[in-house]
C-alpha positions as CSV (number, residue, x, y, z in Angstrom):
1,M,0.0,0.0,0.0
2,D,3.0,2.4,0.5
3,G,3.5,2.3,-3.2
4,L,0.0,3.7,-3.9
5,V,0.7,7.4,-4.5
6,E,-1.2,10.3,-6.0
7,E,0.3,12.2,-8.9
8,T,-0.7,15.3,-10.8
9,V,-0.1,15.0,-14.5
10,D,-1.3,16.6,-17.7
11,I,-4.9,15.8,-18.8
12,P,-4.5,13.3,-21.7
13,E,-5.8,14.0,-25.2
14,P,-7.7,11.4,-27.2
15,Q,-6.1,10.4,-30.5
16,Q,-7.5,8.7,-33.6
17,G,-10.3,6.3,-32.6
18,E,-10.1,7.2,-28.9
19,V,-12.4,8.8,-26.3
20,R,-11.6,10.6,-23.1
21,M,-13.7,9.7,-20.0
22,R,-14.2,12.0,-17.1
23,V,-14.2,9.3,-14.4
24,R,-16.8,9.8,-11.7
25,A,-16.6,6.5,-9.8
26,V,-14.5,3.3,-9.7
27,S,-15.0,0.0,-7.9
28,L,-12.6,-2.4,-6.4
29,N,-12.2,-6.1,-6.9
30,R,-10.1,-8.8,-5.1
31,R,-8.1,-8.8,-8.3
32,D,-6.8,-5.3,-7.5
33,Q,-5.2,-6.6,-4.3
34,L,-3.7,-9.5,-6.2
35,V,-2.1,-7.2,-8.8
36,M,-0.5,-5.1,-6.1
37,A,0.8,-8.2,-4.3
38,G,2.2,-9.8,-7.4
39,A,-0.2,-12.8,-6.8
40,L,-1.1,-13.0,-10.5
41,G,2.3,-14.4,-11.3
42,R,4.4,-11.3,-11.2
43,L,4.4,-7.6,-10.2
44,P,4.0,-4.9,-12.9
45,D,7.4,-4.0,-14.3
46,R,6.5,-0.3,-14.4
47,D,4.4,2.2,-12.5
48,V,0.7,1.5,-13.3
49,V,-2.5,3.2,-12.6
50,P,-4.6,0.6,-10.9
51,L,-8.3,-0.6,-11.1
52,S,-10.2,-2.1,-14.0
53,D,-13.7,-0.7,-13.3
54,G,-14.8,2.9,-13.8
55,A,-17.8,4.9,-15.0
56,G,-18.2,8.5,-16.0
57,E,-19.1,10.6,-19.0
58,I,-17.4,11.1,-22.4
59,D,-15.5,14.3,-22.1
60,A,-13.8,14.5,-25.5
61,V,-13.7,12.3,-28.7
62,G,-10.8,11.8,-31.0
63,P,-10.8,11.9,-34.8
64,G,-12.8,9.1,-36.5
65,V,-15.0,8.4,-33.5
66,T,-18.7,8.3,-34.5
67,D,-20.3,6.0,-31.9
68,W,-19.9,8.3,-28.9
69,Q,-20.6,12.0,-28.2
70,V,-19.5,14.3,-25.4
71,G,-21.8,13.7,-22.4
72,D,-22.5,10.0,-23.0
73,R,-22.6,8.1,-19.8
74,V,-20.3,5.1,-20.1
75,A,-18.3,2.4,-18.2
76,S,-15.0,0.8,-19.0
77,L,-14.7,-2.6,-20.7
78,F,-12.3,-4.9,-18.8
79,F,-10.6,-6.6,-21.8
80,A,-9.4,-5.4,-25.2
81,N,-10.2,-7.4,-28.4
82,W,-12.9,-9.6,-27.0
83,V,-16.2,-8.9,-28.7
84,S,-17.9,-12.3,-28.8
85,G,-17.2,-16.0,-28.6
86,P,-14.5,-17.6,-26.4
87,A,-11.5,-15.7,-25.0
88,N,-8.5,-15.3,-27.3
89,P,-4.8,-14.7,-26.9
90,E,-5.1,-11.0,-27.8
91,I,-7.3,-9.9,-24.9
92,G,-4.3,-9.1,-22.5
93,A,-4.5,-9.0,-18.7
94,G,-7.2,-6.3,-18.5
95,L,-7.1,-2.7,-17.4
96,G,-5.0,-1.8,-14.4
97,A,-2.5,-4.6,-14.5
98,F,1.0,-5.1,-16.0
99,H,1.1,-3.0,-19.2
100,E,-2.3,-1.4,-19.1
101,D,-3.1,1.6,-17.0
102,G,-6.4,1.4,-15.2
103,M,-9.3,3.7,-14.1
104,L,-8.1,5.3,-10.9
105,A,-7.7,8.7,-12.5
106,E,-9.8,11.8,-13.1
107,Y,-9.5,11.5,-16.9
108,V,-8.8,8.3,-18.8
109,V,-8.3,7.9,-22.6
110,L,-9.5,4.6,-24.1
111,P,-10.2,3.2,-27.5
112,A,-13.8,4.0,-28.5
113,E,-14.6,0.3,-28.5
114,R,-13.3,0.0,-24.9
115,V,-16.2,1.9,-23.3
116,V,-19.8,0.7,-23.0
117,A,-23.1,2.4,-22.2
118,M,-24.3,2.4,-18.6
119,P,-27.6,0.7,-17.8
120,E,-30.6,3.1,-17.8
121,G,-31.2,4.5,-14.3
122,Y,-27.8,3.6,-12.9
123,D,-25.7,6.2,-11.1
124,F,-21.9,6.2,-11.7
125,E,-21.1,4.3,-8.6
126,E,-23.6,1.5,-9.6
127,A,-22.2,1.4,-13.1
128,A,-18.7,1.1,-11.9
129,T,-19.5,-2.3,-10.3
130,L,-20.2,-4.0,-13.6
131,P,-17.0,-4.3,-15.8
132,C,-15.3,-7.0,-13.8
133,A,-17.7,-8.4,-11.1
134,G,-20.9,-8.0,-13.1
135,V,-19.6,-9.4,-16.3
136,T,-17.8,-12.3,-14.5
137,A,-21.0,-13.3,-12.8
138,W,-22.9,-13.1,-16.0
139,N,-20.4,-15.3,-17.8
140,A,-20.3,-17.8,-15.0
141,V,-24.1,-18.1,-14.6
142,R,-25.5,-17.5,-18.1
143,S,-22.7,-18.8,-20.3
144,G,-21.5,-22.4,-20.6
145,H,-24.0,-24.9,-19.2
146,P,-27.4,-23.3,-19.7
147,I,-29.8,-22.7,-16.8
148,D,-33.6,-22.1,-16.6
149,E,-36.4,-22.2,-14.1
150,T,-35.8,-25.9,-13.4
151,S,-32.1,-25.4,-12.6
152,K,-30.3,-25.3,-9.2
153,V,-27.3,-22.9,-8.8
154,L,-24.8,-22.7,-5.9
155,V,-23.0,-19.5,-5.1
156,M,-20.2,-19.0,-2.5
157,G,-19.9,-16.1,0.0
158,S,-21.1,-12.5,-0.2
159,G,-18.6,-10.7,-2.5
160,G,-19.7,-8.9,-5.6
161,V,-19.4,-11.8,-8.0
162,S,-21.3,-14.1,-5.7
163,L,-24.2,-11.7,-5.2
164,F,-24.4,-10.7,-8.8
165,S,-24.4,-14.5,-9.7
166,L,-27.3,-15.0,-7.3
167,L,-29.3,-12.1,-8.9
168,F,-28.6,-13.3,-12.4
169,A,-29.5,-16.9,-11.6
170,R,-32.8,-15.7,-10.2
171,T,-33.6,-13.7,-13.3
172,A,-33.5,-17.1,-15.1
173,G,-35.9,-18.5,-12.6
174,A,-33.3,-20.9,-11.1
175,Q,-33.3,-22.0,-7.4
176,V,-30.2,-20.6,-5.7
177,I,-28.3,-22.1,-2.7
178,A,-25.6,-20.0,-1.1
179,T,-22.8,-20.6,1.4
180,T,-21.5,-18.2,3.9
181,G,-19.1,-18.2,6.9
182,H,-21.2,-15.7,8.9
183,D,-24.8,-16.4,10.0
184,A,-25.4,-12.7,10.3
185,K,-25.3,-12.5,6.5
186,A,-27.8,-15.3,5.9
187,D,-31.0,-13.2,6.1
188,D,-29.6,-10.6,3.7
189,I,-28.6,-13.3,1.2
190,R,-32.1,-14.8,1.4
191,K,-33.6,-11.3,0.7
192,L,-31.7,-11.3,-2.6
193,G,-33.4,-14.6,-3.5
194,A,-31.5,-17.6,-2.1
195,S,-33.7,-20.4,-1.0
196,E,-31.2,-21.9,1.4
197,V,-28.0,-20.6,3.0
198,I,-25.4,-23.0,4.5
199,N,-22.7,-22.0,6.9
200,Y,-19.5,-23.6,5.6
201,R,-17.6,-22.9,8.8
202,E,-20.1,-25.0,10.9
203,N,-20.3,-27.7,8.3
204,A,-17.0,-28.6,6.7
205,E,-18.8,-31.2,4.5
206,W,-21.2,-28.7,3.0
207,G,-21.0,-30.3,-0.4
208,A,-22.7,-33.4,0.9
209,Q,-25.4,-31.2,2.5
210,V,-26.0,-29.5,-0.8
211,L,-26.2,-32.9,-2.6
212,Q,-28.6,-34.2,-0.1
213,A,-30.8,-31.1,-0.3
214,T,-30.9,-30.8,-4.1
215,G,-29.8,-34.1,-5.6
216,G,-26.9,-32.2,-7.1
217,V,-26.8,-28.6,-8.5
218,D,-26.7,-27.8,-12.2
219,K,-24.2,-24.9,-11.8
220,I,-21.6,-23.9,-9.2
221,V,-20.0,-20.4,-9.2
222,E,-16.7,-21.6,-7.7
223,L,-14.8,-18.7,-5.9
224,G,-12.6,-20.8,-3.6
225,G,-10.7,-22.7,-6.3
226,L,-8.7,-25.7,-5.3
227,G,-9.5,-25.2,-1.6
228,T,-13.2,-25.7,-2.0
229,M,-13.2,-27.9,-5.2
230,A,-13.6,-31.1,-3.2
231,Q,-16.9,-29.9,-1.8
232,S,-18.0,-28.6,-5.2
233,L,-17.3,-31.9,-6.8
234,M,-19.6,-33.5,-4.2
235,A,-22.3,-30.9,-4.7
236,V,-22.4,-30.7,-8.5
237,G,-25.1,-32.8,-10.2
238,F,-24.9,-35.2,-13.1
239,G,-24.1,-33.2,-16.3
240,G,-23.5,-30.1,-14.2
241,E,-20.9,-27.4,-14.5
242,I,-18.4,-25.8,-12.0
243,A,-17.7,-22.3,-13.3
244,L,-14.2,-21.6,-11.8
245,V,-13.9,-17.9,-11.1
246,G,-11.6,-17.5,-8.1
247,M,-8.8,-19.1,-6.2
248,L,-9.4,-17.7,-2.7
249,A,-9.5,-20.8,-0.4
250,G,-6.0,-22.1,-0.3
251,P,-4.5,-25.4,-1.5
252,A,-6.4,-28.5,-2.6
253,E,-7.2,-31.3,-0.2
254,G,-8.4,-34.8,-1.3
255,L,-9.8,-34.1,-4.7
256,D,-11.8,-37.0,-6.0
257,V,-11.8,-36.4,-9.8
258,M,-13.7,-39.6,-10.2
259,L,-16.8,-37.7,-9.0
260,L,-16.3,-35.4,-12.0
261,H,-15.9,-38.3,-14.3
262,G,-18.7,-40.3,-12.9
263,K,-21.2,-37.4,-13.0
264,G,-20.3,-36.3,-16.5
265,A,-19.8,-32.8,-15.1
266,N,-17.3,-30.3,-16.2
267,I,-15.1,-27.4,-14.9
268,R,-15.0,-24.3,-17.0
269,G,-12.6,-21.5,-16.4
270,V,-14.2,-18.0,-16.2
271,A,-12.2,-14.8,-16.7
272,V,-14.5,-11.8,-16.8
273,G,-16.1,-11.8,-20.3
274,S,-16.7,-10.2,-23.7
275,L,-18.5,-7.1,-25.0
276,D,-21.5,-9.2,-26.0
277,M,-21.7,-10.6,-22.5
278,Y,-21.7,-7.0,-21.1
279,R,-24.6,-6.1,-23.5
280,D,-26.6,-9.2,-22.6
281,M,-26.0,-8.4,-18.9
282,K,-27.1,-4.8,-19.3
283,A,-30.3,-5.8,-21.1
284,A,-31.1,-8.2,-18.2
285,I,-30.3,-5.6,-15.6
286,E,-32.7,-3.1,-17.3
287,A,-35.5,-5.7,-17.9
288,N,-35.4,-6.9,-14.3
289,D,-34.5,-3.7,-12.4
290,I,-31.4,-5.3,-10.9
291,R,-29.5,-3.0,-8.5
292,P,-25.9,-3.9,-7.6
293,P,-25.2,-4.7,-4.0
294,I,-22.9,-1.9,-2.7
295,Y,-21.3,-2.4,0.7
296,K,-19.5,0.9,1.2
297,R,-18.8,4.1,-0.7
298,F,-15.5,6.0,-0.2
299,G,-14.1,9.3,-1.4
300,V,-10.9,9.2,-3.5
301,D,-8.8,10.6,-0.7
302,D,-9.6,7.4,1.3
303,I,-8.6,5.0,-1.4
304,K,-6.3,3.0,0.9
305,S,-9.1,2.4,3.3
306,A,-11.2,1.1,0.4
307,Y,-8.5,-1.4,-0.5
308,E,-8.3,-2.6,3.1
309,T,-12.1,-3.0,3.3
310,L,-11.9,-5.8,0.8
311,D,-10.8,-7.9,3.7
312,A,-13.6,-6.8,6.1
313,P,-15.3,-9.9,7.6
314,D,-18.7,-8.4,7.1
315,L,-18.1,-7.5,3.4
316,F,-21.4,-7.8,1.5
317,G,-21.2,-6.7,-2.1
318,K,-19.1,-4.1,-3.8
319,I,-16.8,-1.3,-2.6
320,V,-17.0,1.9,-4.7
321,V,-15.0,5.1,-4.7
322,T,-16.4,8.5,-5.9
323,L,-14.0,10.8,-7.8
């Protein structure tokens, strides 16, 4: 955190095919801590402006830009060069990591195809929660193995991706089971639409409990990674999918891959998503009046506290910062 410093620099000018955004709000993701700690494999090899997620208005347009006008309310798009279909080698690591400056600035210049319209009725703080957590949840829940009103979906914890996943699964009519380590959060999770909430601290074999209660779920939004995979393998149903989003729960213990084999299930890696996924998510948000779960709002002068709050035990949803 000592390396996070504020600088005053010239306001950038958009060039051919670029737009300038006056950033009004940003949001934080666990990924932003990992970038700073070098936990994504290495540290950036240069000074980098952090954060992938921001929203604001178009402040200037460069030559050749016809899709955007000054005053348009937009959010950033996490990856470059990913419009549709599966991920490709050209998408890079996303904004705010390694070789790409991010959104923690008053003015940011981006290619015109790297910004997207905010959902109708959203304020800037709400829109800033979508580029990473929102699109990741949409990809995990609504891509890959399809779900409908007959499906059962399992989500883990109460971070932004998990709560977005819960909301998006409910828009498809699916039943949602959630896990939490804090009983105090259970009622709030139910209010968002979960039919059952299981405390994983009190029941280390929660995968068997999910299996017994549901007969096996059709989709799991897996945030723990190897550390929770053994329980997910137990909880997933025949022909189901484990959408692997995060690696937050430590090393693997006793993975029985025969469960995956015997159930004909699959594990699908999920790394945010494409422009088309954002557009589909936005349409669902507007059609269903989905509001993002925001835990706390900070001012930009308190950015370090915002980073530290990602580790708060009562975290419930997204952390946003107003510029």
